[in-house]
Short mmCIF file of the C-alpha atoms (twelve columns), coordinates in Angstrom:
data_MODEL
# 
_entry.id   MODEL 
# 
loop_
_atom_site.group_PDB 
_atom_site.id 
_atom_site.type_symbol 
_atom_site.label_atom_id 
_atom_site.label_alt_id 
_atom_site.label_comp_id 
_atom_site.label_asym_id 
_atom_site.label_seq_id 
_atom_site.Cartn_x 
_atom_site.Cartn_y 
_atom_site.Cartn_z 
_atom_site.pdbx_PDB_model_num 
ATOM 1   C CA . MET A 1   -26.597 98.784  24.388 1 
ATOM 2   C CA . THR A 2   -30.148 98.231  25.534 1 
ATOM 3   C CA . ALA A 3   -30.537 95.460  28.061 1 
ATOM 4   C CA . ILE A 4   -33.058 92.765  27.204 1 
ATOM 5   C CA . THR A 5   -35.268 91.947  30.160 1 
ATOM 6   C CA . VAL A 6   -36.731 88.566  30.901 1 
ATOM 7   C CA . GLU A 7   -40.236 89.885  30.254 1 
ATOM 8   C CA . ALA A 8   -39.286 91.050  26.760 1 
ATOM 9   C CA . PHE A 9   -37.658 87.691  25.979 1 
ATOM 10  C CA . GLU A 10  -40.813 85.843  27.051 1 
ATOM 11  C CA . LYS A 11  -42.956 88.140  24.881 1 
ATOM 12  C CA . VAL A 12  -40.867 87.411  21.810 1 
ATOM 13  C CA . GLY A 13  -40.984 83.656  22.455 1 
ATOM 14  C CA . ALA A 14  -44.726 83.665  23.115 1 
ATOM 15  C CA . GLY A 15  -45.500 84.793  19.590 1 
ATOM 16  C CA . LYS A 16  -43.876 81.729  18.015 1 
ATOM 17  C CA . THR A 17  -45.326 78.290  17.717 1 
ATOM 18  C CA . ALA A 18  -43.389 75.050  17.834 1 
ATOM 19  C CA . GLN A 19  -42.434 73.857  14.372 1 
ATOM 20  C CA . PRO A 20  -42.034 70.158  13.583 1 
ATOM 21  C CA . ALA A 21  -38.541 68.961  12.784 1 
ATOM 22  C CA . ARG A 22  -37.795 69.006  9.088  1 
ATOM 23  C CA . THR A 23  -36.412 65.947  7.404  1 
ATOM 24  C CA . ASN A 24  -34.502 65.972  4.168  1 
ATOM 25  C CA . PRO A 25  -36.331 63.778  1.658  1 
ATOM 26  C CA . ALA A 26  -34.288 61.204  -0.222 1 
ATOM 27  C CA . PRO A 27  -33.377 62.212  -3.744 1 
ATOM 28  C CA . ALA A 28  -35.513 60.779  -6.504 1 
ATOM 29  C CA . GLY A 29  -34.338 57.381  -7.730 1 
ATOM 30  C CA . LEU A 30  -32.278 56.653  -4.605 1 
ATOM 31  C CA . ARG A 31  -33.533 53.739  -2.498 1 
ATOM 32  C CA . VAL A 32  -32.619 53.227  1.110  1 
ATOM 33  C CA . PRO A 33  -31.234 49.651  1.586  1 
ATOM 34  C CA . PRO A 34  -33.486 47.466  3.712  1 
ATOM 35  C CA . PRO A 35  -32.217 46.173  7.068  1 
ATOM 36  C CA . PRO A 36  -30.376 42.827  6.973  1 
ATOM 37  C CA . PRO A 37  -32.505 39.730  7.523  1 
ATOM 38  C CA . PRO A 38  -32.523 38.161  10.999 1 
ATOM 39  C CA . SER A 39  -30.549 35.137  9.692  1 
ATOM 40  C CA . GLN A 40  -27.523 37.351  9.002  1 
ATOM 41  C CA . LEU A 41  -27.770 39.035  12.377 1 
ATOM 42  C CA . ALA A 42  -27.805 35.638  14.139 1 
ATOM 43  C CA . GLY A 43  -24.380 34.596  12.756 1 
ATOM 44  C CA . PRO A 44  -23.230 31.979  10.239 1 
ATOM 45  C CA . SER A 45  -25.689 29.318  9.199  1 
ATOM 46  C CA . SER A 46  -25.335 25.638  10.009 1 
ATOM 47  C CA . THR A 47  -24.154 24.956  6.451  1 
ATOM 48  C CA . GLU A 48  -21.331 27.472  6.799  1 
ATOM 49  C CA . GLN A 49  -20.386 26.032  10.175 1 
ATOM 50  C CA . ASN A 50  -20.275 22.516  8.713  1 
ATOM 51  C CA . ALA A 51  -18.122 23.733  5.820  1 
ATOM 52  C CA . ALA A 52  -15.710 25.418  8.235  1 
ATOM 53  C CA . ALA A 53  -15.540 22.251  10.341 1 
ATOM 54  C CA . MET A 54  -14.777 20.162  7.244  1 
ATOM 55  C CA . ARG A 55  -12.016 22.546  6.186  1 
ATOM 56  C CA . ALA A 56  -10.467 22.387  9.666  1 
ATOM 57  C CA . PHE A 57  -10.682 18.571  9.624  1 
ATOM 58  C CA . PHE A 58  -8.963  18.267  6.264  1 
ATOM 59  C CA . ALA A 59  -6.311  20.771  7.333  1 
ATOM 60  C CA . GLN A 60  -5.470  18.479  10.257 1 
ATOM 61  C CA . ALA A 61  -5.899  15.081  8.593  1 
ATOM 62  C CA . LEU A 62  -4.584  15.667  5.083  1 
ATOM 63  C CA . PRO A 63  -0.859  16.338  5.858  1 
ATOM 64  C CA . PRO A 64  -0.366  13.055  7.809  1 
ATOM 65  C CA . VAL A 65  -2.104  11.092  5.058  1 
ATOM 66  C CA . LEU A 66  0.098   12.709  2.421  1 
ATOM 67  C CA . GLY A 67  3.167   11.884  4.515  1 
ATOM 68  C CA . ILE A 68  2.200   8.208   4.728  1 
ATOM 69  C CA . LEU A 69  1.492   8.077   0.989  1 
ATOM 70  C CA . LEU A 70  4.885   9.631   0.301  1 
ATOM 71  C CA . LEU A 71  6.549   6.995   2.491  1 
ATOM 72  C CA . LEU A 72  4.762   4.196   0.626  1 
ATOM 73  C CA . LEU A 73  5.753   5.722   -2.711 1 
ATOM 74  C CA . VAL A 74  9.428   5.893   -1.733 1 
ATOM 75  C CA . TRP A 75  9.240   2.317   -0.427 1 
ATOM 76  C CA . HIS A 76  7.655   1.128   -3.668 1 
ATOM 77  C CA . LEU A 77  10.240  2.886   -5.835 1 
ATOM 78  C CA . ALA A 78  13.093  1.448   -3.730 1 
ATOM 79  C CA . THR A 79  11.840  -2.143  -4.048 1 
ATOM 80  C CA . MET A 80  10.255  -2.204  -7.515 1 
ATOM 81  C CA . LYS A 81  13.445  -3.595  -9.128 1 
ATOM 82  C CA . GLY A 82  13.789  -6.410  -6.618 1 
ATOM 83  C CA . GLY A 83  16.236  -6.864  -3.799 1 
ATOM 84  C CA . SER A 84  16.233  -8.179  -0.264 1 
ATOM 85  C CA . LEU A 85  13.449  -5.880  0.971  1 
ATOM 86  C CA . PRO A 86  9.852   -6.894  0.209  1 
ATOM 87  C CA . THR A 87  7.509   -4.583  -1.664 1 
ATOM 88  C CA . PRO A 88  4.599   -2.815  0.076  1 
ATOM 89  C CA . ALA A 89  2.126   -5.147  -1.670 1 
ATOM 90  C CA . LYS A 90  3.932   -8.261  -0.462 1 
ATOM 91  C CA . THR A 91  4.184   -6.867  3.060  1 
ATOM 92  C CA . TRP A 92  0.468   -6.061  3.026  1 
ATOM 93  C CA . GLU A 93  -0.403  -9.612  1.981  1 
ATOM 94  C CA . ALA A 94  1.735   -10.970 4.820  1 
ATOM 95  C CA . ALA A 95  0.113   -8.574  7.294  1 
ATOM 96  C CA . VAL A 96  -3.404  -9.650  6.274  1 
ATOM 97  C CA . LYS A 97  -2.459  -13.276 6.783  1 
ATOM 98  C CA . LEU A 98  -0.649  -12.524 10.039 1 
ATOM 99  C CA . PHE A 99  -3.491  -10.551 11.625 1 
ATOM 100 C CA . SER A 100 -6.175  -12.973 10.500 1 
ATOM 101 C CA . ASP A 101 -5.302  -15.043 13.592 1 
ATOM 102 C CA . PRO A 102 -3.059  -12.980 15.898 1 
ATOM 103 C CA . PHE A 103 -3.752  -15.047 19.036 1 
ATOM 104 C CA . TYR A 104 -2.954  -18.578 17.991 1 
ATOM 105 C CA . ARG A 105 -0.831  -20.882 20.155 1 
ATOM 106 C CA . ASN A 106 1.287   -23.737 18.767 1 
ATOM 107 C CA . GLY A 107 3.624   -24.097 21.707 1 
ATOM 108 C CA . PRO A 108 5.642   -21.867 24.011 1 
ATOM 109 C CA . ASN A 109 7.839   -20.507 21.209 1 
ATOM 110 C CA . ASP A 110 5.211   -20.330 18.447 1 
ATOM 111 C CA . GLN A 111 2.503   -17.837 19.328 1 
ATOM 112 C CA . GLY A 112 0.622   -15.151 17.450 1 
ATOM 113 C CA . ILE A 113 1.799   -11.567 17.287 1 
ATOM 114 C CA . GLY A 114 -1.051  -10.513 19.566 1 
ATOM 115 C CA . TRP A 115 0.281   -12.585 22.467 1 
ATOM 116 C CA . ASN A 116 3.757   -11.199 21.907 1 
ATOM 117 C CA . ILE A 117 2.521   -7.594  22.030 1 
ATOM 118 C CA . LEU A 118 0.521   -8.248  25.200 1 
ATOM 119 C CA . SER A 119 3.540   -9.909  26.805 1 
ATOM 120 C CA . SER A 120 5.749   -6.915  26.054 1 
ATOM 121 C CA . LEU A 121 3.099   -4.486  27.300 1 
ATOM 122 C CA . SER A 122 2.760   -6.430  30.548 1 
ATOM 123 C CA . ARG A 123 6.512   -6.228  31.187 1 
ATOM 124 C CA . VAL A 124 6.502   -2.515  30.401 1 
ATOM 125 C CA . GLY A 125 3.505   -1.976  32.668 1 
ATOM 126 C CA . VAL A 126 5.099   -3.734  35.653 1 
ATOM 127 C CA . GLY A 127 8.509   -2.085  35.310 1 
ATOM 128 C CA . PHE A 128 7.030   1.322   34.565 1 
ATOM 129 C CA . GLY A 129 4.572   1.061   37.460 1 
ATOM 130 C CA . ILE A 130 7.290   0.226   39.970 1 
ATOM 131 C CA . ALA A 131 9.411   3.100   38.636 1 
ATOM 132 C CA . ALA A 132 6.494   5.522   39.068 1 
ATOM 133 C CA . LEU A 133 5.795   4.350   42.619 1 
ATOM 134 C CA . ILE A 134 9.425   4.980   43.575 1 
ATOM 135 C CA . GLY A 135 10.516  7.765   41.229 1 
ATOM 136 C CA . ILE A 136 7.697   10.291  41.721 1 
ATOM 137 C CA . PRO A 137 7.848   10.375  45.563 1 
ATOM 138 C CA . LEU A 138 11.640  10.453  45.385 1 
ATOM 139 C CA . GLY A 139 11.421  13.406  42.998 1 
ATOM 140 C CA . PHE A 140 9.208   15.261  45.485 1 
ATOM 141 C CA . LEU A 141 11.736  14.630  48.246 1 
ATOM 142 C CA . LEU A 142 14.705  15.771  46.158 1 
ATOM 143 C CA . GLY A 143 12.910  18.915  45.100 1 
ATOM 144 C CA . ARG A 144 11.663  19.681  48.598 1 
ATOM 145 C CA . PHE A 145 14.886  19.214  50.552 1 
ATOM 146 C CA . ALA A 146 18.054  20.802  49.163 1 
ATOM 147 C CA . THR A 147 20.440  18.686  51.256 1 
ATOM 148 C CA . LEU A 148 18.916  15.456  50.001 1 
ATOM 149 C CA . SER A 149 19.078  16.777  46.434 1 
ATOM 150 C CA . ARG A 150 22.792  17.517  46.768 1 
ATOM 151 C CA . MET A 151 23.381  14.033  48.163 1 
ATOM 152 C CA . ALA A 152 21.530  12.252  45.339 1 
ATOM 153 C CA . GLY A 153 22.755  14.556  42.550 1 
ATOM 154 C CA . PRO A 154 26.125  12.809  41.921 1 
ATOM 155 C CA . ILE A 155 24.514  9.371   42.012 1 
ATOM 156 C CA . ILE A 156 21.882  10.313  39.435 1 
ATOM 157 C CA . SER A 157 24.451  12.035  37.229 1 
ATOM 158 C CA . LEU A 158 26.611  8.900   37.347 1 
ATOM 159 C CA . LEU A 159 23.934  6.278   36.678 1 
ATOM 160 C CA . ARG A 160 21.533  8.085   34.339 1 
ATOM 161 C CA . PRO A 161 23.774  8.075   31.199 1 
ATOM 162 C CA . VAL A 162 24.346  4.307   31.439 1 
ATOM 163 C CA . SER A 163 22.685  2.403   28.599 1 
ATOM 164 C CA . PRO A 164 19.627  0.484   29.837 1 
ATOM 165 C CA . LEU A 165 20.885  -2.744  28.249 1 
ATOM 166 C CA . ALA A 166 23.993  -2.544  30.407 1 
ATOM 167 C CA . TRP A 167 21.708  -3.255  33.380 1 
ATOM 168 C CA . LEU A 168 20.302  -6.430  31.796 1 
ATOM 169 C CA . PRO A 169 23.185  -8.742  32.868 1 
ATOM 170 C CA . ILE A 170 22.808  -7.457  36.435 1 
ATOM 171 C CA . GLY A 171 19.137  -8.420  36.301 1 
ATOM 172 C CA . LEU A 172 19.931  -11.858 34.936 1 
ATOM 173 C CA . LEU A 173 22.538  -12.347 37.652 1 
ATOM 174 C CA . VAL A 174 20.199  -11.300 40.469 1 
ATOM 175 C CA . PHE A 175 16.845  -12.755 39.334 1 
ATOM 176 C CA . LYS A 176 18.107  -15.817 37.395 1 
ATOM 177 C CA . LYS A 177 15.175  -15.495 34.942 1 
ATOM 178 C CA . ALA A 178 14.538  -13.573 31.756 1 
ATOM 179 C CA . ASP A 179 11.165  -12.004 32.657 1 
ATOM 180 C CA . PRO A 180 12.201  -10.258 35.888 1 
ATOM 181 C CA . ALA A 181 15.498  -9.241  34.272 1 
ATOM 182 C CA . ALA A 182 13.612  -7.490  31.444 1 
ATOM 183 C CA . THR A 183 11.268  -5.875  33.982 1 
ATOM 184 C CA . TRP A 184 14.294  -4.697  35.967 1 
ATOM 185 C CA . THR A 185 15.721  -3.116  32.806 1 
ATOM 186 C CA . ILE A 186 12.449  -1.258  32.198 1 
ATOM 187 C CA . PHE A 187 12.425  -0.063  35.789 1 
ATOM 188 C CA . ILE A 188 15.969  1.294   35.754 1 
ATOM 189 C CA . CYS A 189 15.519  3.159   32.468 1 
ATOM 190 C CA . SER A 190 12.117  4.598   33.411 1 
ATOM 191 C CA . ILE A 191 12.880  5.977   36.834 1 
ATOM 192 C CA . TRP A 192 15.331  8.746   35.881 1 
ATOM 193 C CA . PRO A 193 13.014  10.997  33.809 1 
ATOM 194 C CA . MET A 194 10.337  10.815  36.498 1 
ATOM 195 C CA . ILE A 195 12.755  11.680  39.305 1 
ATOM 196 C CA . MET A 196 14.369  14.577  37.475 1 
ATOM 197 C CA . ASN A 197 11.217  16.162  36.045 1 
ATOM 198 C CA . THR A 198 9.295   15.875  39.310 1 
ATOM 199 C CA . ALA A 199 12.180  17.375  41.302 1 
ATOM 200 C CA . GLN A 200 12.526  20.194  38.786 1 
ATOM 201 C CA . GLY A 201 8.818   20.956  39.082 1 
ATOM 202 C CA . VAL A 202 8.994   21.104  42.884 1 
ATOM 203 C CA . MET A 203 11.966  23.466  42.714 1 
ATOM 204 C CA . ARG A 204 10.059  25.844  40.437 1 
ATOM 205 C CA . VAL A 205 7.101   26.259  42.775 1 
ATOM 206 C CA . PRO A 206 6.983   29.974  43.780 1 
ATOM 207 C CA . GLN A 207 8.461   30.582  47.203 1 
ATOM 208 C CA . ASP A 208 5.490   32.804  48.084 1 
ATOM 209 C CA . TYR A 209 3.229   29.761  48.099 1 
ATOM 210 C CA . LEU A 210 5.470   28.001  50.589 1 
ATOM 211 C CA . ASN A 211 5.719   31.141  52.722 1 
ATOM 212 C CA . VAL A 212 1.927   31.338  52.938 1 
ATOM 213 C CA . ALA A 213 1.791   27.667  53.886 1 
ATOM 214 C CA . ARG A 214 4.353   28.319  56.625 1 
ATOM 215 C CA . VAL A 215 2.325   31.265  57.943 1 
ATOM 216 C CA . LEU A 216 -0.834  29.146  57.990 1 
ATOM 217 C CA . ASN A 217 1.115   26.385  59.776 1 
ATOM 218 C CA . LEU A 218 0.099   23.730  57.235 1 
ATOM 219 C CA . SER A 219 1.353   20.205  57.646 1 
ATOM 220 C CA . GLU A 220 3.812   18.712  55.175 1 
ATOM 221 C CA . TRP A 221 1.096   16.445  53.775 1 
ATOM 222 C CA . LYS A 222 -1.170  19.412  53.007 1 
ATOM 223 C CA . ILE A 223 1.732   21.310  51.451 1 
ATOM 224 C CA . VAL A 224 2.367   18.376  49.104 1 
ATOM 225 C CA . THR A 225 -1.283  17.709  48.228 1 
ATOM 226 C CA . LYS A 226 -2.642  21.273  48.113 1 
ATOM 227 C CA . ILE A 227 0.327   23.308  46.852 1 
ATOM 228 C CA . LEU A 228 3.062   21.169  45.355 1 
ATOM 229 C CA . PHE A 229 1.055   18.527  43.498 1 
ATOM 230 C CA . PRO A 230 -1.081  20.914  41.352 1 
ATOM 231 C CA . SER A 231 1.997   22.949  40.427 1 
ATOM 232 C CA . VAL A 232 4.223   19.938  39.733 1 
ATOM 233 C CA . LEU A 233 1.634   17.972  37.734 1 
ATOM 234 C CA . PRO A 234 2.715   19.238  34.255 1 
ATOM 235 C CA . TYR A 235 6.379   18.438  34.989 1 
ATOM 236 C CA . MET A 236 5.463   15.050  36.387 1 
ATOM 237 C CA . LEU A 237 3.387   14.117  33.344 1 
ATOM 238 C CA . THR A 238 6.254   15.152  31.064 1 
ATOM 239 C CA . GLY A 239 8.549   12.787  32.946 1 
ATOM 240 C CA . ILE A 240 5.981   10.005  32.650 1 
ATOM 241 C CA . ARG A 241 5.728   10.524  28.886 1 
ATOM 242 C CA . LEU A 242 9.492   10.380  28.488 1 
ATOM 243 C CA . SER A 243 9.667   7.276   30.662 1 
ATOM 244 C CA . ILE A 244 7.002   5.329   28.796 1 
ATOM 245 C CA . GLY A 245 8.668   6.103   25.460 1 
ATOM 246 C CA . THR A 246 12.030  4.935   26.751 1 
ATOM 247 C CA . ALA A 247 10.507  1.828   28.320 1 
ATOM 248 C CA . TRP A 248 8.805   0.750   25.095 1 
ATOM 249 C CA . LEU A 249 12.034  1.389   23.208 1 
ATOM 250 C CA . VAL A 250 14.148  -0.679  25.578 1 
ATOM 251 C CA . ILE A 251 11.817  -3.669  25.952 1 
ATOM 252 C CA . VAL A 252 12.251  -4.634  22.294 1 
ATOM 253 C CA . ALA A 253 16.034  -4.775  22.600 1 
ATOM 254 C CA . ALA A 254 15.869  -6.542  25.967 1 
ATOM 255 C CA . GLU A 255 13.558  -9.252  24.618 1 
ATOM 256 C CA . MET A 256 15.873  -9.845  21.687 1 
ATOM 257 C CA . LEU A 257 18.603  -10.749 24.174 1 
ATOM 258 C CA . THR A 258 16.531  -12.663 26.744 1 
ATOM 259 C CA . GLY A 259 14.219  -14.641 24.450 1 
ATOM 260 C CA . GLY A 260 10.869  -16.053 25.489 1 
ATOM 261 C CA . VAL A 261 7.627   -14.358 24.458 1 
ATOM 262 C CA . GLY A 262 7.502   -10.720 23.380 1 
ATOM 263 C CA . ILE A 263 7.563   -8.521  20.336 1 
ATOM 264 C CA . GLY A 264 11.363  -8.208  20.525 1 
ATOM 265 C CA . PHE A 265 11.842  -11.960 20.632 1 
ATOM 266 C CA . TRP A 266 9.308   -12.329 17.801 1 
ATOM 267 C CA . VAL A 267 11.312  -9.942  15.598 1 
ATOM 268 C CA . TRP A 268 14.515  -11.863 16.256 1 
ATOM 269 C CA . ASP A 269 12.796  -15.190 15.632 1 
ATOM 270 C CA . GLU A 270 11.408  -13.957 12.306 1 
ATOM 271 C CA . TRP A 271 14.894  -12.823 11.330 1 
ATOM 272 C CA . ASN A 272 16.202  -16.319 12.007 1 
ATOM 273 C CA . ASN A 273 13.409  -17.615 9.742  1 
ATOM 274 C CA . LEU A 274 14.337  -15.023 7.050  1 
ATOM 275 C CA . LYS A 275 10.827  -13.555 7.021  1 
ATOM 276 C CA . VAL A 276 11.785  -9.963  6.334  1 
ATOM 277 C CA . GLU A 277 8.210   -8.872  5.639  1 
ATOM 278 C CA . HIS A 278 7.270   -9.905  9.186  1 
ATOM 279 C CA . ILE A 279 10.106  -7.775  10.550 1 
ATOM 280 C CA . ILE A 280 8.779   -4.755  8.657  1 
ATOM 281 C CA . ILE A 281 5.290   -5.477  10.001 1 
ATOM 282 C CA . ALA A 282 6.726   -5.655  13.503 1 
ATOM 283 C CA . ILE A 283 8.414   -2.257  13.005 1 
ATOM 284 C CA . PHE A 284 5.063   -0.688  12.143 1 
ATOM 285 C CA . VAL A 285 3.361   -2.480  15.044 1 
ATOM 286 C CA . ILE A 286 6.000   -1.294  17.529 1 
ATOM 287 C CA . GLY A 287 5.743   2.285   16.276 1 
ATOM 288 C CA . PHE A 288 1.947   2.269   16.279 1 
ATOM 289 C CA . THR A 289 1.809   0.855   19.817 1 
ATOM 290 C CA . GLY A 290 4.277   3.467   21.061 1 
ATOM 291 C CA . LEU A 291 2.204   6.185   19.390 1 
ATOM 292 C CA . ILE A 292 -0.944  4.969   21.141 1 
ATOM 293 C CA . LEU A 293 0.818   4.966   24.511 1 
ATOM 294 C CA . GLU A 294 2.124   8.505   24.022 1 
ATOM 295 C CA . GLN A 295 -1.195  9.896   22.766 1 
ATOM 296 C CA . THR A 296 -3.019  8.271   25.677 1 
ATOM 297 C CA . LEU A 297 -0.711  9.980   28.149 1 
ATOM 298 C CA . LEU A 298 -1.090  13.286  26.268 1 
ATOM 299 C CA . ALA A 299 -4.881  13.033  26.516 1 
ATOM 300 C CA . LEU A 300 -4.589  12.224  30.222 1 
ATOM 301 C CA . ALA A 301 -2.282  15.213  30.730 1 
ATOM 302 C CA . ARG A 302 -4.718  17.573  28.987 1 
ATOM 303 C CA . ARG A 303 -7.631  16.298  31.049 1 
ATOM 304 C CA . LEU A 304 -5.791  16.602  34.352 1 
ATOM 305 C CA . HIS A 305 -4.512  20.070  33.404 1 
ATOM 306 C CA . THR A 306 -8.068  21.177  32.542 1 
ATOM 307 C CA . GLU A 307 -9.472  19.841  35.790 1 
ATOM 308 C CA . ALA A 308 -6.658  21.449  37.771 1 
# 
C-alpha cells in the first residue's frame, strides 16, 4: 500500500473550494408553524389566573355551605309537622329580634345576650390565662428534669381524668362566690393539656441540641429560649388549643350551676321561661364563638411557625 504523505494530502485539498451547507427545502404545500406569541411564553393570562382562583375559592367554600343547607333542610323536615322544637323560620325571627339590641340592661338578671357572652369570655380569659402562666413553665420543668417528671406523673394521672364540674364545689367552698368558683373550674380544666403537651415537646427535643449547648457552656435560660422554646412551640400551641376548647365547653355548664351573668346562665334562664328558640340560638352562638377562638389560635400558630 502506498503511503500518503502530508504534501500529497495538502495538494488534494488545495484544489477544492469550500461549498456552502445545503439545506433541504420544505415540500410544496407544507407550511412551517410560526413561533408562539410572547403572551403564551409569559404564562397564563390574568383572566385564566382569576378563573383558577375562583375555582379554588368555590372548592373551599361550597362544601361548608352545602353542609349548612343540609342541616337546615333536615331541621325543617323534622319540625314541619309541629312539635316542641321551633322551625328554622321561627328561630330566625327570634334571632333577629334578639340581636337587634344585644346589650340592653333591665337589671342584674335581665341583660342582653351580648353582655352574657362577654361575661363568659372574661371568665374563660382569666382562668385560661392563669393556667397558661402556671402550666407552660411547669411543662418545661417536667420535660427538662426526669426526676421531677416522675414525681408529678402520678399526681397528673390521678387528677386529670376528674370531671371539671367536680371541682366546682371545691371552688364554691374556698372562694364563697360564684365568679371565682367558675374561674377556678376553668383553670383546673385548662392546665392539664398545656402541662402535658409542653412536657412532651421538651422530651422530644433532639439530644444533640442539648449536647451542643453543654459543650458551649450555655446557661439554662439560653437553653430554654434559644433551643427548647422554638422546638416546643408547636406542641405548646396544640396544648393551648385543646385547653381553650375545653375551657369554653366547661364554662357553659359551670354557669348553669352557679347562676349570675353568662351564656350558660342565660341558656338555663331561657329554659325556665320555655323559650326554646332562644336555647337553639344560644347553641349556635356558643358553637360560633368556640369556632372563632379555635381559628384565631390556629392563625396564631401558623404565624409563629412561619416566623420560627
